[in-house]
mmCIF entry with sequence, helices, sheets and N, C-alpha, C, O atoms, coordinates in Angstrom:
data_MODEL
# 
_entry.id   MODEL 
# 
_entity.id                         1 
_entity.type                       polymer 
_entity.pdbx_number_of_molecules   1 
# 
_entity_poly.entity_id                      1 
_entity_poly.type                           'polypeptide(L)' 
_entity_poly.nstd_linkage                   no 
_entity_poly.nstd_monomer                   no 
_entity_poly.pdbx_seq_one_letter_code       MPTEKPRYCITVDDEMLKEIDDFRFDNRYNSRSQATLELIRLGLQALKEQKNSEEGE 
_entity_poly.pdbx_seq_one_letter_code_can   MPTEKPRYCITVDDEMLKEIDDFRFDNRYNSRSQATLELIRLGLQALKEQKNSEEGE 
_entity_poly.pdbx_strand_id                 A 
# 
loop_
_entity_poly_seq.entity_id 
_entity_poly_seq.num 
_entity_poly_seq.mon_id 
_entity_poly_seq.hetero 
1 1  MET n 
1 2  PRO n 
1 3  THR n 
1 4  GLU n 
1 5  LYS n 
1 6  PRO n 
1 7  ARG n 
1 8  TYR n 
1 9  CYS n 
1 10 ILE n 
1 11 THR n 
1 12 VAL n 
1 13 ASP n 
1 14 ASP n 
1 15 GLU n 
1 16 MET n 
1 17 LEU n 
1 18 LYS n 
1 19 GLU n 
1 20 ILE n 
1 21 ASP n 
1 22 ASP n 
1 23 PHE n 
1 24 ARG n 
1 25 PHE n 
1 26 ASP n 
1 27 ASN n 
1 28 ARG n 
1 29 TYR n 
1 30 ASN n 
1 31 SER n 
1 32 ARG n 
1 33 SER n 
1 34 GLN n 
1 35 ALA n 
1 36 THR n 
1 37 LEU n 
1 38 GLU n 
1 39 LEU n 
1 40 ILE n 
1 41 ARG n 
1 42 LEU n 
1 43 GLY n 
1 44 LEU n 
1 45 GLN n 
1 46 ALA n 
1 47 LEU n 
1 48 LYS n 
1 49 GLU n 
1 50 GLN n 
1 51 LYS n 
1 52 ASN n 
1 53 SER n 
1 54 GLU n 
1 55 GLU n 
1 56 GLY n 
1 57 GLU n 
# 
_struct_asym.id          A 
_struct_asym.entity_id   1 
# 
loop_
_struct_conf.conf_type_id 
_struct_conf.id 
_struct_conf.pdbx_PDB_helix_id 
_struct_conf.beg_label_comp_id 
_struct_conf.beg_label_asym_id 
_struct_conf.beg_label_seq_id 
_struct_conf.pdbx_beg_PDB_ins_code 
_struct_conf.end_label_comp_id 
_struct_conf.end_label_asym_id 
_struct_conf.end_label_seq_id 
_struct_conf.pdbx_end_PDB_ins_code 
_struct_conf.beg_auth_comp_id 
_struct_conf.beg_auth_asym_id 
_struct_conf.beg_auth_seq_id 
_struct_conf.end_auth_comp_id 
_struct_conf.end_auth_asym_id 
_struct_conf.end_auth_seq_id 
_struct_conf.pdbx_PDB_helix_class 
_struct_conf.details 
_struct_conf.pdbx_PDB_helix_length 
HELX_P HELX_P1 AA1 ASP A 14 ? ASP A 26 ? ASP A 14 ASP A 26 1 ? 13 
HELX_P HELX_P2 AA2 ARG A 32 ? GLU A 55 ? ARG A 32 GLU A 55 1 ? 24 
# 
_struct_conf_type.id          HELX_P 
_struct_conf_type.criteria    ? 
_struct_conf_type.reference   ? 
# 
loop_
_atom_site.group_PDB 
_atom_site.id 
_atom_site.type_symbol 
_atom_site.label_atom_id 
_atom_site.label_alt_id 
_atom_site.label_comp_id 
_atom_site.label_asym_id 
_atom_site.label_entity_id 
_atom_site.label_seq_id 
_atom_site.pdbx_PDB_ins_code 
_atom_site.Cartn_x 
_atom_site.Cartn_y 
_atom_site.Cartn_z 
_atom_site.occupancy 
_atom_site.B_iso_or_equiv 
_atom_site.pdbx_formal_charge 
_atom_site.auth_seq_id 
_atom_site.auth_comp_id 
_atom_site.auth_asym_id 
_atom_site.auth_atom_id 
_atom_site.pdbx_PDB_model_num 
ATOM 1   N N  . MET A 1 1  ? -16.982 -12.054 -3.594 1.00 0.00 ? 1  MET A N  1 
ATOM 2   C CA . MET A 1 1  ? -17.046 -11.221 -4.782 1.00 0.00 ? 1  MET A CA 1 
ATOM 3   C C  . MET A 1 1  ? -15.630 -11.026 -5.316 1.00 0.00 ? 1  MET A C  1 
ATOM 4   O O  . MET A 1 1  ? -14.809 -10.403 -4.643 1.00 0.00 ? 1  MET A O  1 
ATOM 5   N N  . PRO A 1 2  ? -15.322 -11.540 -6.508 1.00 0.00 ? 2  PRO A N  1 
ATOM 6   C CA . PRO A 1 2  ? -13.975 -11.417 -7.071 1.00 0.00 ? 2  PRO A CA 1 
ATOM 7   C C  . PRO A 1 2  ? -13.600 -9.966  -7.340 1.00 0.00 ? 2  PRO A C  1 
ATOM 8   O O  . PRO A 1 2  ? -14.452 -9.121  -7.618 1.00 0.00 ? 2  PRO A O  1 
ATOM 9   N N  . THR A 1 3  ? -12.320 -9.709  -7.251 1.00 0.00 ? 3  THR A N  1 
ATOM 10  C CA . THR A 1 3  ? -11.814 -8.363  -7.524 1.00 0.00 ? 3  THR A CA 1 
ATOM 11  C C  . THR A 1 3  ? -10.518 -8.464  -8.310 1.00 0.00 ? 3  THR A C  1 
ATOM 12  O O  . THR A 1 3  ? -9.783  -9.445  -8.209 1.00 0.00 ? 3  THR A O  1 
ATOM 13  N N  . GLU A 1 4  ? -10.261 -7.440  -9.083 1.00 0.00 ? 4  GLU A N  1 
ATOM 14  C CA . GLU A 1 4  ? -9.014  -7.361  -9.847 1.00 0.00 ? 4  GLU A CA 1 
ATOM 15  C C  . GLU A 1 4  ? -7.941  -6.603  -9.072 1.00 0.00 ? 4  GLU A C  1 
ATOM 16  O O  . GLU A 1 4  ? -6.813  -6.465  -9.544 1.00 0.00 ? 4  GLU A O  1 
ATOM 17  N N  . LYS A 1 5  ? -8.288  -6.117  -7.897 1.00 0.00 ? 5  LYS A N  1 
ATOM 18  C CA . LYS A 1 5  ? -7.339  -5.352  -7.089 1.00 0.00 ? 5  LYS A CA 1 
ATOM 19  C C  . LYS A 1 5  ? -6.244  -6.275  -6.559 1.00 0.00 ? 5  LYS A C  1 
ATOM 20  O O  . LYS A 1 5  ? -6.496  -7.452  -6.298 1.00 0.00 ? 5  LYS A O  1 
ATOM 21  N N  . PRO A 1 6  ? -5.024  -5.743  -6.400 1.00 0.00 ? 6  PRO A N  1 
ATOM 22  C CA . PRO A 1 6  ? -3.953  -6.555  -5.824 1.00 0.00 ? 6  PRO A CA 1 
ATOM 23  C C  . PRO A 1 6  ? -4.297  -6.948  -4.387 1.00 0.00 ? 6  PRO A C  1 
ATOM 24  O O  . PRO A 1 6  ? -4.995  -6.219  -3.681 1.00 0.00 ? 6  PRO A O  1 
ATOM 25  N N  . ARG A 1 7  ? -3.805  -8.088  -3.977 1.00 0.00 ? 7  ARG A N  1 
ATOM 26  C CA . ARG A 1 7  ? -4.033  -8.566  -2.618 1.00 0.00 ? 7  ARG A CA 1 
ATOM 27  C C  . ARG A 1 7  ? -2.696  -8.946  -1.982 1.00 0.00 ? 7  ARG A C  1 
ATOM 28  O O  . ARG A 1 7  ? -1.747  -9.335  -2.663 1.00 0.00 ? 7  ARG A O  1 
ATOM 29  N N  . TYR A 1 8  ? -2.653  -8.821  -0.660 1.00 0.00 ? 8  TYR A N  1 
ATOM 30  C CA . TYR A 1 8  ? -1.515  -9.348  0.079  1.00 0.00 ? 8  TYR A CA 1 
ATOM 31  C C  . TYR A 1 8  ? -1.966  -9.678  1.489  1.00 0.00 ? 8  TYR A C  1 
ATOM 32  O O  . TYR A 1 8  ? -3.004  -9.197  1.945  1.00 0.00 ? 8  TYR A O  1 
ATOM 33  N N  . CYS A 1 9  ? -1.202  -10.481 2.164  1.00 0.00 ? 9  CYS A N  1 
ATOM 34  C CA . CYS A 1 9  ? -1.572  -10.971 3.488  1.00 0.00 ? 9  CYS A CA 1 
ATOM 35  C C  . CYS A 1 9  ? -0.599  -10.405 4.523  1.00 0.00 ? 9  CYS A C  1 
ATOM 36  O O  . CYS A 1 9  ? 0.597   -10.275 4.258  1.00 0.00 ? 9  CYS A O  1 
ATOM 37  N N  . ILE A 1 10 ? -1.122  -10.074 5.694  1.00 0.00 ? 10 ILE A N  1 
ATOM 38  C CA . ILE A 1 10 ? -0.260  -9.635  6.790  1.00 0.00 ? 10 ILE A CA 1 
ATOM 39  C C  . ILE A 1 10 ? -0.529  -10.509 8.005  1.00 0.00 ? 10 ILE A C  1 
ATOM 40  O O  . ILE A 1 10 ? -1.592  -11.117 8.127  1.00 0.00 ? 10 ILE A O  1 
ATOM 41  N N  . THR A 1 11 ? 0.426   -10.562 8.881  1.00 0.00 ? 11 THR A N  1 
ATOM 42  C CA . THR A 1 11 ? 0.293   -11.301 10.123 1.00 0.00 ? 11 THR A CA 1 
ATOM 43  C C  . THR A 1 11 ? 0.426   -10.320 11.272 1.00 0.00 ? 11 THR A C  1 
ATOM 44  O O  . THR A 1 11 ? 1.360   -9.519  11.309 1.00 0.00 ? 11 THR A O  1 
ATOM 45  N N  . VAL A 1 12 ? -0.513  -10.382 12.212 1.00 0.00 ? 12 VAL A N  1 
ATOM 46  C CA . VAL A 1 12 ? -0.483  -9.496  13.370 1.00 0.00 ? 12 VAL A CA 1 
ATOM 47  C C  . VAL A 1 12 ? -0.564  -10.331 14.643 1.00 0.00 ? 12 VAL A C  1 
ATOM 48  O O  . VAL A 1 12 ? -1.015  -11.476 14.623 1.00 0.00 ? 12 VAL A O  1 
ATOM 49  N N  . ASP A 1 13 ? -0.120  -9.742  15.746 1.00 0.00 ? 13 ASP A N  1 
ATOM 50  C CA . ASP A 1 13 ? -0.236  -10.453 17.011 1.00 0.00 ? 13 ASP A CA 1 
ATOM 51  C C  . ASP A 1 13 ? -1.648  -10.281 17.574 1.00 0.00 ? 13 ASP A C  1 
ATOM 52  O O  . ASP A 1 13 ? -2.443  -9.498  17.053 1.00 0.00 ? 13 ASP A O  1 
ATOM 53  N N  . ASP A 1 14 ? -1.945  -11.013 18.629 1.00 0.00 ? 14 ASP A N  1 
ATOM 54  C CA . ASP A 1 14 ? -3.288  -11.005 19.214 1.00 0.00 ? 14 ASP A CA 1 
ATOM 55  C C  . ASP A 1 14 ? -3.715  -9.602  19.658 1.00 0.00 ? 14 ASP A C  1 
ATOM 56  O O  . ASP A 1 14 ? -4.876  -9.226  19.493 1.00 0.00 ? 14 ASP A O  1 
ATOM 57  N N  . GLU A 1 15 ? -2.789  -8.838  20.215 1.00 0.00 ? 15 GLU A N  1 
ATOM 58  C CA . GLU A 1 15 ? -3.113  -7.498  20.707 1.00 0.00 ? 15 GLU A CA 1 
ATOM 59  C C  . GLU A 1 15 ? -3.523  -6.568  19.561 1.00 0.00 ? 15 GLU A C  1 
ATOM 60  O O  . GLU A 1 15 ? -4.503  -5.830  19.674 1.00 0.00 ? 15 GLU A O  1 
ATOM 61  N N  . MET A 1 16 ? -2.769  -6.607  18.458 1.00 0.00 ? 16 MET A N  1 
ATOM 62  C CA . MET A 1 16 ? -3.102  -5.754  17.331 1.00 0.00 ? 16 MET A CA 1 
ATOM 63  C C  . MET A 1 16 ? -4.421  -6.194  16.692 1.00 0.00 ? 16 MET A C  1 
ATOM 64  O O  . MET A 1 16 ? -5.221  -5.356  16.276 1.00 0.00 ? 16 MET A O  1 
ATOM 65  N N  . LEU A 1 17 ? -4.646  -7.494  16.613 1.00 0.00 ? 17 LEU A N  1 
ATOM 66  C CA . LEU A 1 17 ? -5.909  -7.992  16.064 1.00 0.00 ? 17 LEU A CA 1 
ATOM 67  C C  . LEU A 1 17 ? -7.084  -7.493  16.889 1.00 0.00 ? 17 LEU A C  1 
ATOM 68  O O  . LEU A 1 17 ? -8.121  -7.129  16.336 1.00 0.00 ? 17 LEU A O  1 
ATOM 69  N N  . LYS A 1 18 ? -6.930  -7.474  18.206 1.00 0.00 ? 18 LYS A N  1 
ATOM 70  C CA . LYS A 1 18 ? -7.993  -6.965  19.073 1.00 0.00 ? 18 LYS A CA 1 
ATOM 71  C C  . LYS A 1 18 ? -8.227  -5.478  18.810 1.00 0.00 ? 18 LYS A C  1 
ATOM 72  O O  . LYS A 1 18 ? -9.372  -5.027  18.771 1.00 0.00 ? 18 LYS A O  1 
ATOM 73  N N  . GLU A 1 19 ? -7.145  -4.715  18.632 1.00 0.00 ? 19 GLU A N  1 
ATOM 74  C CA . GLU A 1 19 ? -7.290  -3.284  18.350 1.00 0.00 ? 19 GLU A CA 1 
ATOM 75  C C  . GLU A 1 19 ? -8.002  -3.057  17.014 1.00 0.00 ? 19 GLU A C  1 
ATOM 76  O O  . GLU A 1 19 ? -8.850  -2.172  16.900 1.00 0.00 ? 19 GLU A O  1 
ATOM 77  N N  . ILE A 1 20 ? -7.656  -3.852  16.013 1.00 0.00 ? 20 ILE A N  1 
ATOM 78  C CA . ILE A 1 20 ? -8.320  -3.749  14.710 1.00 0.00 ? 20 ILE A CA 1 
ATOM 79  C C  . ILE A 1 20 ? -9.801  -4.095  14.847 1.00 0.00 ? 20 ILE A C  1 
ATOM 80  O O  . ILE A 1 20 ? -10.661 -3.394  14.313 1.00 0.00 ? 20 ILE A O  1 
ATOM 81  N N  . ASP A 1 21 ? -10.092 -5.180  15.566 1.00 0.00 ? 21 ASP A N  1 
ATOM 82  C CA . ASP A 1 21 ? -11.488 -5.573  15.774 1.00 0.00 ? 21 ASP A CA 1 
ATOM 83  C C  . ASP A 1 21 ? -12.260 -4.520  16.562 1.00 0.00 ? 21 ASP A C  1 
ATOM 84  O O  . ASP A 1 21 ? -13.412 -4.230  16.240 1.00 0.00 ? 21 ASP A O  1 
ATOM 85  N N  . ASP A 1 22 ? -11.641 -3.948  17.582 1.00 0.00 ? 22 ASP A N  1 
ATOM 86  C CA . ASP A 1 22 ? -12.302 -2.888  18.352 1.00 0.00 ? 22 ASP A CA 1 
ATOM 87  C C  . ASP A 1 22 ? -12.620 -1.698  17.453 1.00 0.00 ? 22 ASP A C  1 
ATOM 88  O O  . ASP A 1 22 ? -13.721 -1.150  17.507 1.00 0.00 ? 22 ASP A O  1 
ATOM 89  N N  . PHE A 1 23 ? -11.649 -1.298  16.624 1.00 0.00 ? 23 PHE A N  1 
ATOM 90  C CA . PHE A 1 23 ? -11.870 -0.198  15.683 1.00 0.00 ? 23 PHE A CA 1 
ATOM 91  C C  . PHE A 1 23 ? -12.999 -0.555  14.724 1.00 0.00 ? 23 PHE A C  1 
ATOM 92  O O  . PHE A 1 23 ? -13.868 0.268   14.432 1.00 0.00 ? 23 PHE A O  1 
ATOM 93  N N  . ARG A 1 24 ? -12.973 -1.787  14.241 1.00 0.00 ? 24 ARG A N  1 
ATOM 94  C CA . ARG A 1 24 ? -14.002 -2.250  13.306 1.00 0.00 ? 24 ARG A CA 1 
ATOM 95  C C  . ARG A 1 24 ? -15.392 -2.115  13.908 1.00 0.00 ? 24 ARG A C  1 
ATOM 96  O O  . ARG A 1 24 ? -16.284 -1.530  13.295 1.00 0.00 ? 24 ARG A O  1 
ATOM 97  N N  . PHE A 1 25 ? -15.576 -2.652  15.098 1.00 0.00 ? 25 PHE A N  1 
ATOM 98  C CA . PHE A 1 25 ? -16.901 -2.645  15.706 1.00 0.00 ? 25 PHE A CA 1 
ATOM 99  C C  . PHE A 1 25 ? -17.317 -1.248  16.162 1.00 0.00 ? 25 PHE A C  1 
ATOM 100 O O  . PHE A 1 25 ? -18.485 -0.878  16.042 1.00 0.00 ? 25 PHE A O  1 
ATOM 101 N N  . ASP A 1 26 ? -16.368 -0.471  16.684 1.00 0.00 ? 26 ASP A N  1 
ATOM 102 C CA . ASP A 1 26 ? -16.678 0.900   17.108 1.00 0.00 ? 26 ASP A CA 1 
ATOM 103 C C  . ASP A 1 26 ? -17.138 1.761   15.939 1.00 0.00 ? 26 ASP A C  1 
ATOM 104 O O  . ASP A 1 26 ? -17.948 2.672   16.112 1.00 0.00 ? 26 ASP A O  1 
ATOM 105 N N  . ASN A 1 27 ? -16.615 1.468   14.738 1.00 0.00 ? 27 ASN A N  1 
ATOM 106 C CA . ASN A 1 27 ? -16.930 2.275   13.560 1.00 0.00 ? 27 ASN A CA 1 
ATOM 107 C C  . ASN A 1 27 ? -17.836 1.547   12.566 1.00 0.00 ? 27 ASN A C  1 
ATOM 108 O O  . ASN A 1 27 ? -18.071 2.030   11.458 1.00 0.00 ? 27 ASN A O  1 
ATOM 109 N N  . ARG A 1 28 ? -18.334 0.400   12.967 1.00 0.00 ? 28 ARG A N  1 
ATOM 110 C CA . ARG A 1 28 ? -19.327 -0.374  12.188 1.00 0.00 ? 28 ARG A CA 1 
ATOM 111 C C  . ARG A 1 28 ? -18.877 -0.746  10.785 1.00 0.00 ? 28 ARG A C  1 
ATOM 112 O O  . ARG A 1 28 ? -19.655 -0.660  9.835  1.00 0.00 ? 28 ARG A O  1 
ATOM 113 N N  . TYR A 1 29 ? -17.613 -1.164  10.652 1.00 0.00 ? 29 TYR A N  1 
ATOM 114 C CA . TYR A 1 29 ? -17.150 -1.678  9.369  1.00 0.00 ? 29 TYR A CA 1 
ATOM 115 C C  . TYR A 1 29 ? -17.654 -3.106  9.208  1.00 0.00 ? 29 TYR A C  1 
ATOM 116 O O  . TYR A 1 29 ? -17.775 -3.840  10.188 1.00 0.00 ? 29 TYR A O  1 
ATOM 117 N N  . ASN A 1 30 ? -17.948 -3.499  7.975  1.00 0.00 ? 30 ASN A N  1 
ATOM 118 C CA . ASN A 1 30 ? -18.485 -4.830  7.706  1.00 0.00 ? 30 ASN A CA 1 
ATOM 119 C C  . ASN A 1 30 ? -17.453 -5.940  7.820  1.00 0.00 ? 30 ASN A C  1 
ATOM 120 O O  . ASN A 1 30 ? -17.808 -7.100  8.030  1.00 0.00 ? 30 ASN A O  1 
ATOM 121 N N  . SER A 1 31 ? -16.186 -5.596  7.683  1.00 0.00 ? 31 SER A N  1 
ATOM 122 C CA . SER A 1 31 ? -15.151 -6.627  7.691  1.00 0.00 ? 31 SER A CA 1 
ATOM 123 C C  . SER A 1 31 ? -13.854 -6.084  8.274  1.00 0.00 ? 31 SER A C  1 
ATOM 124 O O  . SER A 1 31 ? -13.649 -4.875  8.382  1.00 0.00 ? 31 SER A O  1 
ATOM 125 N N  . ARG A 1 32 ? -12.994 -7.011  8.642  1.00 0.00 ? 32 ARG A N  1 
ATOM 126 C CA . ARG A 1 32 ? -11.656 -6.622  9.100  1.00 0.00 ? 32 ARG A CA 1 
ATOM 127 C C  . ARG A 1 32 ? -10.893 -5.938  7.979  1.00 0.00 ? 32 ARG A C  1 
ATOM 128 O O  . ARG A 1 32 ? -10.141 -4.993  8.219  1.00 0.00 ? 32 ARG A O  1 
ATOM 129 N N  . SER A 1 33 ? -11.085 -6.415  6.755  1.00 0.00 ? 33 SER A N  1 
ATOM 130 C CA . SER A 1 33 ? -10.382 -5.804  5.618  1.00 0.00 ? 33 SER A CA 1 
ATOM 131 C C  . SER A 1 33 ? -10.749 -4.336  5.473  1.00 0.00 ? 33 SER A C  1 
ATOM 132 O O  . SER A 1 33 ? -9.868  -3.497  5.286  1.00 0.00 ? 33 SER A O  1 
ATOM 133 N N  . GLN A 1 34 ? -12.025 -4.015  5.556  1.00 0.00 ? 34 GLN A N  1 
ATOM 134 C CA . GLN A 1 34 ? -12.444 -2.616  5.449  1.00 0.00 ? 34 GLN A CA 1 
ATOM 135 C C  . GLN A 1 34 ? -11.840 -1.788  6.570  1.00 0.00 ? 34 GLN A C  1 
ATOM 136 O O  . GLN A 1 34 ? -11.348 -0.684  6.336  1.00 0.00 ? 34 GLN A O  1 
ATOM 137 N N  . ALA A 1 35 ? -11.874 -2.316  7.785  1.00 0.00 ? 35 ALA A N  1 
ATOM 138 C CA . ALA A 1 35 ? -11.310 -1.591  8.929  1.00 0.00 ? 35 ALA A CA 1 
ATOM 139 C C  . ALA A 1 35 ? -9.810  -1.404  8.763  1.00 0.00 ? 35 ALA A C  1 
ATOM 140 O O  . ALA A 1 35 ? -9.284  -0.325  9.034  1.00 0.00 ? 35 ALA A O  1 
ATOM 141 N N  . THR A 1 36 ? -9.124  -2.442  8.322  1.00 0.00 ? 36 THR A N  1 
ATOM 142 C CA . THR A 1 36 ? -7.676  -2.363  8.140  1.00 0.00 ? 36 THR A CA 1 
ATOM 143 C C  . THR A 1 36 ? -7.319  -1.358  7.055  1.00 0.00 ? 36 THR A C  1 
ATOM 144 O O  . THR A 1 36 ? -6.376  -0.584  7.223  1.00 0.00 ? 36 THR A O  1 
ATOM 145 N N  . LEU A 1 37 ? -8.049  -1.353  5.949  1.00 0.00 ? 37 LEU A N  1 
ATOM 146 C CA . LEU A 1 37 ? -7.800  -0.370  4.893  1.00 0.00 ? 37 LEU A CA 1 
ATOM 147 C C  . LEU A 1 37 ? -7.990  1.050   5.398  1.00 0.00 ? 37 LEU A C  1 
ATOM 148 O O  . LEU A 1 37 ? -7.214  1.942   5.054  1.00 0.00 ? 37 LEU A O  1 
ATOM 149 N N  . GLU A 1 38 ? -9.019  1.268   6.211  1.00 0.00 ? 38 GLU A N  1 
ATOM 150 C CA . GLU A 1 38 ? -9.244  2.610   6.753  1.00 0.00 ? 38 GLU A CA 1 
ATOM 151 C C  . GLU A 1 38 ? -8.121  3.006   7.711  1.00 0.00 ? 38 GLU A C  1 
ATOM 152 O O  . GLU A 1 38 ? -7.677  4.154   7.697  1.00 0.00 ? 38 GLU A O  1 
ATOM 153 N N  . LEU A 1 39 ? -7.665  2.082   8.532  1.00 0.00 ? 39 LEU A N  1 
ATOM 154 C CA . LEU A 1 39 ? -6.549  2.381   9.428  1.00 0.00 ? 39 LEU A CA 1 
ATOM 155 C C  . LEU A 1 39 ? -5.282  2.719   8.642  1.00 0.00 ? 39 LEU A C  1 
ATOM 156 O O  . LEU A 1 39 ? -4.542  3.629   9.016  1.00 0.00 ? 39 LEU A O  1 
ATOM 157 N N  . ILE A 1 40 ? -5.036  1.996   7.565  1.00 0.00 ? 40 ILE A N  1 
ATOM 158 C CA . ILE A 1 40 ? -3.877  2.297   6.716  1.00 0.00 ? 40 ILE A CA 1 
ATOM 159 C C  . ILE A 1 40 ? -4.041  3.678   6.091  1.00 0.00 ? 40 ILE A C  1 
ATOM 160 O O  . ILE A 1 40 ? -3.098  4.470   6.087  1.00 0.00 ? 40 ILE A O  1 
ATOM 161 N N  . ARG A 1 41 ? -5.233  3.976   5.559  1.00 0.00 ? 41 ARG A N  1 
ATOM 162 C CA . ARG A 1 41 ? -5.493  5.270   4.944  1.00 0.00 ? 41 ARG A CA 1 
ATOM 163 C C  . ARG A 1 41 ? -5.278  6.401   5.949  1.00 0.00 ? 41 ARG A C  1 
ATOM 164 O O  . ARG A 1 41 ? -4.650  7.411   5.631  1.00 0.00 ? 41 ARG A O  1 
ATOM 165 N N  . LEU A 1 42 ? -5.804  6.225   7.167  1.00 0.00 ? 42 LEU A N  1 
ATOM 166 C CA . LEU A 1 42 ? -5.647  7.245   8.203  1.00 0.00 ? 42 LEU A CA 1 
ATOM 167 C C  . LEU A 1 42 ? -4.179  7.426   8.586  1.00 0.00 ? 42 LEU A C  1 
ATOM 168 O O  . LEU A 1 42 ? -3.719  8.549   8.793  1.00 0.00 ? 42 LEU A O  1 
ATOM 169 N N  . GLY A 1 43 ? -3.456  6.325   8.680  1.00 0.00 ? 43 GLY A N  1 
ATOM 170 C CA . GLY A 1 43 ? -2.030  6.395   9.014  1.00 0.00 ? 43 GLY A CA 1 
ATOM 171 C C  . GLY A 1 43 ? -1.227  7.105   7.944  1.00 0.00 ? 43 GLY A C  1 
ATOM 172 O O  . GLY A 1 43 ? -0.367  7.928   8.257  1.00 0.00 ? 43 GLY A O  1 
ATOM 173 N N  . LEU A 1 44 ? -1.496  6.795   6.677  1.00 0.00 ? 44 LEU A N  1 
ATOM 174 C CA . LEU A 1 44 ? -0.794  7.458   5.579  1.00 0.00 ? 44 LEU A CA 1 
ATOM 175 C C  . LEU A 1 44 ? -1.121  8.943   5.535  1.00 0.00 ? 44 LEU A C  1 
ATOM 176 O O  . LEU A 1 44 ? -0.245  9.773   5.291  1.00 0.00 ? 44 LEU A O  1 
ATOM 177 N N  . GLN A 1 45 ? -2.378  9.272   5.770  1.00 0.00 ? 45 GLN A N  1 
ATOM 178 C CA . GLN A 1 45 ? -2.786  10.680  5.799  1.00 0.00 ? 45 GLN A CA 1 
ATOM 179 C C  . GLN A 1 45 ? -2.066  11.422  6.923  1.00 0.00 ? 45 GLN A C  1 
ATOM 180 O O  . GLN A 1 45 ? -1.589  12.539  6.721  1.00 0.00 ? 45 GLN A O  1 
ATOM 181 N N  . ALA A 1 46 ? -1.984  10.810  8.102  1.00 0.00 ? 46 ALA A N  1 
ATOM 182 C CA . ALA A 1 46 ? -1.305  11.436  9.236  1.00 0.00 ? 46 ALA A CA 1 
ATOM 183 C C  . ALA A 1 46 ? 0.179   11.648  8.936  1.00 0.00 ? 46 ALA A C  1 
ATOM 184 O O  . ALA A 1 46 ? 0.743   12.682  9.294  1.00 0.00 ? 46 ALA A O  1 
ATOM 185 N N  . LEU A 1 47 ? 0.813   10.671  8.282  1.00 0.00 ? 47 LEU A N  1 
ATOM 186 C CA . LEU A 1 47 ? 2.218   10.819  7.921  1.00 0.00 ? 47 LEU A CA 1 
ATOM 187 C C  . LEU A 1 47 ? 2.431   11.962  6.939  1.00 0.00 ? 47 LEU A C  1 
ATOM 188 O O  . LEU A 1 47 ? 3.388   12.724  7.068  1.00 0.00 ? 47 LEU A O  1 
ATOM 189 N N  . LYS A 1 48 ? 1.540   12.083  5.958  1.00 0.00 ? 48 LYS A N  1 
ATOM 190 C CA . LYS A 1 48 ? 1.640   13.187  4.987  1.00 0.00 ? 48 LYS A CA 1 
ATOM 191 C C  . LYS A 1 48 ? 1.475   14.528  5.691  1.00 0.00 ? 48 LYS A C  1 
ATOM 192 O O  . LYS A 1 48 ? 2.223   15.469  5.425  1.00 0.00 ? 48 LYS A O  1 
ATOM 193 N N  . GLU A 1 49 ? 0.505   14.616  6.580  1.00 0.00 ? 49 GLU A N  1 
ATOM 194 C CA . GLU A 1 49 ? 0.278   15.869  7.308  1.00 0.00 ? 49 GLU A CA 1 
ATOM 195 C C  . GLU A 1 49 ? 1.473   16.211  8.189  1.00 0.00 ? 49 GLU A C  1 
ATOM 196 O O  . GLU A 1 49 ? 1.868   17.374  8.281  1.00 0.00 ? 49 GLU A O  1 
ATOM 197 N N  . GLN A 1 50 ? 2.047   15.203  8.837  1.00 0.00 ? 50 GLN A N  1 
ATOM 198 C CA . GLN A 1 50 ? 3.220   15.435  9.678  1.00 0.00 ? 50 GLN A CA 1 
ATOM 199 C C  . GLN A 1 50 ? 4.396   15.915  8.827  1.00 0.00 ? 50 GLN A C  1 
ATOM 200 O O  . GLN A 1 50 ? 5.111   16.841  9.212  1.00 0.00 ? 50 GLN A O  1 
ATOM 201 N N  . LYS A 1 51 ? 4.589   15.290  7.684  1.00 0.00 ? 51 LYS A N  1 
ATOM 202 C CA . LYS A 1 51 ? 5.691   15.690  6.797  1.00 0.00 ? 51 LYS A CA 1 
ATOM 203 C C  . LYS A 1 51 ? 5.491   17.117  6.301  1.00 0.00 ? 51 LYS A C  1 
ATOM 204 O O  . LYS A 1 51 ? 6.436   17.905  6.282  1.00 0.00 ? 51 LYS A O  1 
ATOM 205 N N  . ASN A 1 52 ? 4.265   17.452  5.901  1.00 0.00 ? 52 ASN A N  1 
ATOM 206 C CA . ASN A 1 52 ? 3.977   18.816  5.444  1.00 0.00 ? 52 ASN A CA 1 
ATOM 207 C C  . ASN A 1 52 ? 4.194   19.830  6.550  1.00 0.00 ? 52 ASN A C  1 
ATOM 208 O O  . ASN A 1 52 ? 4.682   20.932  6.300  1.00 0.00 ? 52 ASN A O  1 
ATOM 209 N N  . SER A 1 53 ? 3.834   19.465  7.770  1.00 0.00 ? 53 SER A N  1 
ATOM 210 C CA . SER A 1 53 ? 3.998   20.354  8.916  1.00 0.00 ? 53 SER A CA 1 
ATOM 211 C C  . SER A 1 53 ? 5.482   20.591  9.194  1.00 0.00 ? 53 SER A C  1 
ATOM 212 O O  . SER A 1 53 ? 5.897   21.716  9.468  1.00 0.00 ? 53 SER A O  1 
ATOM 213 N N  . GLU A 1 54 ? 6.260   19.545  9.122  1.00 0.00 ? 54 GLU A N  1 
ATOM 214 C CA . GLU A 1 54 ? 7.700   19.661  9.368  1.00 0.00 ? 54 GLU A CA 1 
ATOM 215 C C  . GLU A 1 54 ? 8.376   20.475  8.267  1.00 0.00 ? 54 GLU A C  1 
ATOM 216 O O  . GLU A 1 54 ? 9.318   21.217  8.547  1.00 0.00 ? 54 GLU A O  1 
ATOM 217 N N  . GLU A 1 55 ? 7.919   20.354  7.034  1.00 0.00 ? 55 GLU A N  1 
ATOM 218 C CA . GLU A 1 55 ? 8.517   21.107  5.924  1.00 0.00 ? 55 GLU A CA 1 
ATOM 219 C C  . GLU A 1 55 ? 8.156   22.585  6.017  1.00 0.00 ? 55 GLU A C  1 
ATOM 220 O O  . GLU A 1 55 ? 8.888   23.432  5.506  1.00 0.00 ? 55 GLU A O  1 
ATOM 221 N N  . GLY A 1 56 ? 7.034   22.906  6.666  1.00 0.00 ? 56 GLY A N  1 
ATOM 222 C CA . GLY A 1 56 ? 6.598   24.288  6.783  1.00 0.00 ? 56 GLY A CA 1 
ATOM 223 C C  . GLY A 1 56 ? 7.253   25.033  7.926  1.00 0.00 ? 56 GLY A C  1 
ATOM 224 O O  . GLY A 1 56 ? 7.053   26.240  8.058  1.00 0.00 ? 56 GLY A O  1 
ATOM 225 N N  . GLU A 1 57 ? 8.026   24.357  8.754  1.00 0.00 ? 57 GLU A N  1 
ATOM 226 C CA . GLU A 1 57 ? 8.668   25.005  9.904  1.00 0.00 ? 57 GLU A CA 1 
ATOM 227 C C  . GLU A 1 57 ? 9.861   25.820  9.504  1.00 0.00 ? 57 GLU A C  1 
ATOM 228 O O  . GLU A 1 57 ? 10.508  26.427  10.358 1.00 0.00 ? 57 GLU A O  1 
# 
């Protein structure tokens, strides 16, 4: 299915690929891309929360 969204490619080692696949299957994502996007979203959210927490100290 074509998309107008920007695309880019990343390279990961075997260990990280296994972790992504484990996350994918544990959370029933349809594709590695969906799982990877969710991991990125969760990571960015955690960074924002950490930054807000540090600024509130």
